[in-house]
N, C-alpha and C positions, 0 to 999 in steps of 0.2 A: 323623374329619375331614370335613367337610361341603364340597364341592367348591363353586367359585362357576361361573358360567356366562360363558364367554367366546368362544362362537360355537360354530359347529361343530354337525354333524347327529347325531353317534354319542358314547356315553359316552368312547370312546377317545379321539375327536377332542378332546373337552372335555377329558379328563384331561391330555392330551399340552399343550392350549393352557393350561391352569393351571400346570401342571409350568414351562413356559416363561416364564409369566406371574412366577412366584416367582422362577425362576433369573436374571430380569431386574431383580429389585430388590436395589438396594446399600442397606445400613446401617452406618452408621457410628456406633461407641460411644466417647464420651468418658471417658477414664478406666478404668484396669485393677484398680479393687477389685474386691472379691467380688461385687458386684450386676451389676457390667460383665461379669464375667468369666462368671456367671451367665447372664446375658441372651443373651449371643454364643453360648454353649452350644444354649440353646432353639431361638432364632432360625436359626442355622445346620443344626440338625435338621430344621427345618421347611423348609428349601432356599433362604434368603436367603442373599446373598453378604454376610458379615458382615467389617467390618474394626473392630480395637481401636485406637484411638490414645491414647498415653500420651505426657504430656509429661517424665517422665522417665526415666532409661537402663534402669530395670529395671520390670518389671511387678509387680503386686500392691496399687498404692497403699499405703495406710499398714500394709499387711502385708509391705513389702518387707523384706529382711533387710540386714544390716550385718555385715561382716567387716572385722576388722584384727589383726595378727600372730597369727594360728591362732586367733582366737577369733570365735566365730559368734554373732549376735544377732538374733531377731526383732524388729523396730523399732516394731511395734505391738503386735496382738492377743495374747495369750499365753495366755488362759482358754480350754479347749477344753470347752465346754458344748452341751448339747442335741446329743447325736451321732446322733439319729435323723432332724435334718435334713440332715445331710451324708450319711447313708446314702440317704433319699429322693432326694437333688440326683441320686446316681450311680445310683440305680435308674431314673430317668426314662429314662436312654440306654441301658438293659439291660447295665449295671456294678454291679460293688460298689465300695464304697471300701477293700476290702483289695486290688481289684486295683491300686490306687495307691500307697497308702501304709500301713504298719502303725502301730498304735494300739495304747496301753497306759493304763489307768486308774491313776492316782496314788494311793499311800497311804503317808503321810497324803495327802490332796487337797490342805491346806494348814495352814499354822500361826498362829495368832494370838498376838500379842505382847502382854500388858498391862503390863507391868514385866518389872523382872531377877528372872530366875528365876521367872516367872510368864506361863505360855503356855498354850495350849489347841490341841490337835492334832485336824482335823476328819479323819476316818476316811474308809475307802473304800464303808461301809454305813451303811444308816441304823441297823439295830441296836447298830451300834459308837457311831455319834453319841449315841443314846439314852443308852447307859451315860456318855458323856462330859457331856450334859446333866444326867443325874442325879446325879453326883457334885458337878456344882458348885450344882445348885439340887434339893431334895427334891421330888418330884411332878413336876419338869419334863419328865421323858421322856413321860408320860402326854400332857401338853399338848402337846409336841413331834408326838407320832405324829398328835393330831388336826389341827395347824397342816398337816403336810405332807399328810396326807390331802387337806384342803382344796385344798391347793397343788396337789397332784397331778390332783384334779377341775377346777381351772382350768386347768393345763397340757394336758389332754386336749381341753378345750372350745379354748382357743387355738391350741393347733398342729394337732390332728386336724381340728376344726370351722371354724376363723375363718382362721387365719394365712394359710392358700392360696385364701381365699376372700374377701379384701377388698381390691380395688384402691383403696378410698376413694374411691367415686363417689358415694356415698350412706349415709345415715345407716340405710336399712334394711337395709345389709348387717351391722350390730351385733345385729339382733332376728332370733334363732332360737329354736327348741325350748327351749333349753337356756339360753342367755344369760338369756332373760326373769326366769328363777329367780334371777340373779347381780347384778339390779339393785343390792342393797345392796355388793356387792363394789367396784362402781365409784364408790358414792358415800363409802362407807368408805377408809381410808387405810392402808398397811403399817405405820407405825407403831400406830396406834389398835390393830390386831389383833394385832401382836406383844405390845404391853404390857398386852393383857387378860390374857395366858397365862402370861408371864414377869416376873420381878421383877429377875433379876441383870444388872445393866446389862452385864456382859460378854456373856451370852447374847442380850439384846438387840441389841448393836453386830454381833452376827456374823448375825442375822438381819437386819438391817436393810442391812448393806454393801452387797450386790448392788447394791439402788437407787441408793446413795449413788455407787458406784464406776462404774455403769452410765448414768447421767443425771440422778439427780433426788434432792430430800430424801425421806425415808420419809413426811413429814406431808404432800407433795403428790403422791406416787406411789398411784393406786387401789389398795385391797385385792386386787381380782383380779391384779395383777402379781406375787403373791405365787408365780404359778408359776415364777419365776424360783428361789425356794427348793426347790423340788421339782429344779429343773434342777442345783441344787445339790447337796442332802441325797439326792434320790432317783434321779438318773441318774450323778452323780458329776463327778469331773473328770478330763480323759483327756490325751494327750501324742502328738502324732504323733511318731514316730520320731525324724526330724531337724529338729524343730519346727516351727510354723506353716506356715511357707513351703512345707511338704511339701503344703498344701491347695491354696495358689495355684499350684504346680508342676503338681499334678495336674489342676487344672482347665483350666490352658493345654493341656497335654498332650491332654486331652479336646477341645476347642477344635479344635486343630490337626489331630485325627484326624478333625473333622465339616467340616474346611474353612476354619475362623476365621482369618483374617489378623492379623498383631499389626505395630503399628509404634511404637517408641520414639522417645524425643528429640523428638516431634512436640506442637509447641504450638498450640492451636487457639486463635485471634486473632478470629476473627468467625464468627458464623452466618448463612448465605445465606438471605435468603428473597426468594421471588418470587410475587407476588397470594396472601399470606398463606400460603404454603407451604413448606415446607422444601426448598432447593435444594442446599445444599450447606454446605462449610466451606472457611475462609482456615486453611492450617497451613502454618506455615513460611512465610507468604507466598505460598503458592501455594494455587489454586482447587481443590476436589476435588469433585465433584459425586455427588450419591446422593438417595433417594429418602424414605428413613427416617434419624433422628438421636435417640438415645438418651443421655442425658448421665447418666453416674454420678459425675461430678464435682461439686463443691458445687454446690446448686443455686442459691443466689443469685449465685456468679460466672457460672454458666453464662448466666442472665439477663443479665448486665452485658454478655454478648457480643452482644446484641440490641438493635436499636434500642429506644428507649423505649416506643414505641407497641405493641411485639409484648411487652414484660414484663407478668408476671401481678401480682407482686407488688413492692412499693416500698421504697424504703430504711427508711422507718418501718415496713413491714410487720415487716421481719427485725431490727428494733432492738426491738420489743417481744415477740419471742417468747423463750421461757425456754429456754435453752441447756443442756446438758448440758456438764459441765466440759472445760476444756482441761486440758494436763499438760504438768507439769515432768519429763521424761527424763534418766534417765544410763544411758549402756552404759558399764559398767567392766570392765576386767581386773585381775583381782586374781593376784599372785603366788605364792597359796598356797592351801589348801582351808579352807573356811570350816565348821568342826564342828556349830555349833547352830542350822542352818538346815535348813529343807527346800526343795523345788523351788520353791512358792509360799508366801508368807511376807506377812501383814498386820501393821503395826503400828500398833496402838490404844493405845497408852500416854500418849496426850494425849487432850484434850476432842474427843469424837467431833461434838457437836453443834454447838461454836463453830466446826470446820473448814468444817462443812455452811453454817453463815451466812456465813463469809469466802468462799463460793463463791457461794451463791444470794440470800443477803439484802443485803448490804453487801460486794460484790464488792472484794476486796483480797488482797495476798499473806497466808498465815495465818501467825500467830503461831507455833503448835506444830503443824504439819502432821501428820496421819496420812498414812502411805505404805505402798505395796507393793513387794516386791522379789521377782525369780525370777532363781534360779540353775540354767539348764537343764543345766549341768555335773552337778547331783546325779544326774539321769537319763539323761545324754547325754553321755560323757567326751568326745565328739568336737566339743563345742561350745568346748571350752577346753584347752590344751596339758596334758599330763598334769603332774598337780600341782597344776594352778593352778584357778581359780574364774571363771566368767563371770557378771557381775552386773547385772542390769535394775531399775533403780529409777525408781518414778512418784509423783508428788506429784500429786494431783488439784488444779487451781487454778482459778478464774474465767477466763471468756473476756475477751479485750479489756483486759488487764491489762498494765501496762509489763513489759518483759521486755529485759532487760540481762546482760553477763557478770559483772557484780557481783554480781547478785542470784543468778543461778545458781550461783557460786562460793558465796554464803552459803549457799543450802538445802543444796548437797551438804554442807557441811561439818557444817551441822546433824544431818541423816540417817546420816550415817556416825560421826559422833561417839555419835548413839542406838545405832546398831547396834553399835558397840563396847560401850557398856554393857551392852544388852542381852543379848548375848551372848558377853561376856566376853573376845573377843577384840581384839587388835592389827591393825587393818586399814591405816589411814592408811599406813603405811609401805610396803605391801606393794600399794599403787596402781599399776599399770603404766601405763595410761592410762584417763582418762575421756573421752568424748563427749556432749553435752547436745543436746536437742531441745525446744524450747518453743514457745510462742505465735507467736513471728515465723518460726519453721522451719515451724510449722503453715499458716502463710498462704502463706509463699513457695514450699512445696514442694507442698502440695494446694490452693491456691487456697481456704482454709478461712476461712468467716466468722468474724470475732473471733479467730480462731485455736483455734476448736472442736477437741475430739479425737473426740468422740462425737456431734456433731449435735444434734439438738432433744431435750429431755428429755420424758419419758413420763408428761407430766401429763393430766390428765382432758380438759384443753381442749385438747391436742396430741395427739389419738387418733385412729386411722382416718382417717374422712373429713375431720377438721379438721385433718390435715396438709396441707402442700402436695402438689397433684396430681402424680399420675404422668402425666398428659396435659397438654399445654398447652391452653388453651383461646383462646388467640389465633392460635398457629400450626400449621396441620395437619401431622401427622406428626413433630411434636417432642414427644418422651418424655423422661421423667427416672426415676432409680432410685437404690437409695440410703439412708444412714441419714437425710436431710433428708425424705425421703417415706414411704410405708406399706411394712413395718410399723412401722419403727422404727430405733433404734441397734443395733448388735451384728453380731457374723459371721454366724451364723444368720438374722436376720431380713433382712440386707442380700442373702443366696443366695435367699431366699424374695423378696424387691423383685424380683431379676432375673427368677424365673419370673412376678411378676405382671405386671410389665410388657409380657414376651413374649406373655402369653396376651392382654393387653390390646390388641398391637398386631393379633395373629392375630384376635380378634374385630374391631377396626376395618376391619381388611382383608378381612373375610368368609370367612377361611380356616376357622375354626372357629364 
């Protein structure tokens, strides 16, 4: 830490003055998603008075929990990838992940359905997965090993050399001794690289799905993002003991131990500016003064809380961005165990490319949607009453499309009928209840632009410094974090975003 000079003649006096300076700094963080929880811990550790304000009744943002009739559901994130990012976060506070929650590696990681009695299970190690690939397509295990080795190299560069060093301020952040040899990976795309080595449409779909479900068409995603395939096959899929909310609760507990204050049911109505500098917030019609504001809430919504002259990005700017999908979600309580499914399941028994086109090229409700389902009660019986099953279903859809109860019911019937056909089980009559969440809910609950679920897509023109800024260029001491800024969408990037914005504040404040 580099101390700033605030008067005084001795190091002891200067240090004391510095600590008093920091202790008198009040930071408000809007929203309680992962980037906000992360930033709150880092800034509180640095000595700031930090308050997190959340409009909903519980913390966690899109990673909230839903409970009903003895069933427990994670409302948003369910894939636990990149465990090293979570470990690094806790290590930054001289803690270990295991100090807060238990974690187990899933085997199988997930199951992919292509038709009735036609599925592929992705196991918990690359050696096992190579055998699965070889059985599907002769020679593909060799190609897979080459592909994953390249993906690992990209992962090491992305996570170890770039992710924590790229606040998105300048294009020069992308240029390192290692990235200069990766130009081809930014020009080429995931689809091109996958199809070089694999002929099986089933294997291609498995390798391309991470980018479809997490942000963009494979044909529009730089090949460098194959590091997600290493996160999948190389590092595996994990499960916190009690579900993803374990991560939320652990970060809140850590924050509390550091002095962070949390306020729920607090709707931020406007941001107060004086002399082009942050002055405070209007929360539930009351003024709250502070020195620094971070918004981990939707970026476009946050700027709507400012007078127009203080907004960096126009409505036209947001309308022209490439958005990752929204989602139609169902939380379903089943009055029986479902036999032929895994914890995580992908249903690719329809046209992969056609669904992608319905999201990105010609936005509309898909005719034959792909969908994802998880049943956490497969590995944690506490998430459902004994002998029952909880089901979480997700259909990726375009943002800003129509959303009503009739459409939701139509698509639930589509996917539950397909699930019955693919598993050979009667399920409709065993549905005890179902709750849905879609575009309108993302807009209402999270102020999400266009009802997006994942933020901005990871296209070449929306990477690094080409994403919305962490720091406002019109209002001093106003900052942003989360999936619409750097590094991008997903839980691990959100946690990193919280560190990046904290480091930027400390740098701006001349603390480091």
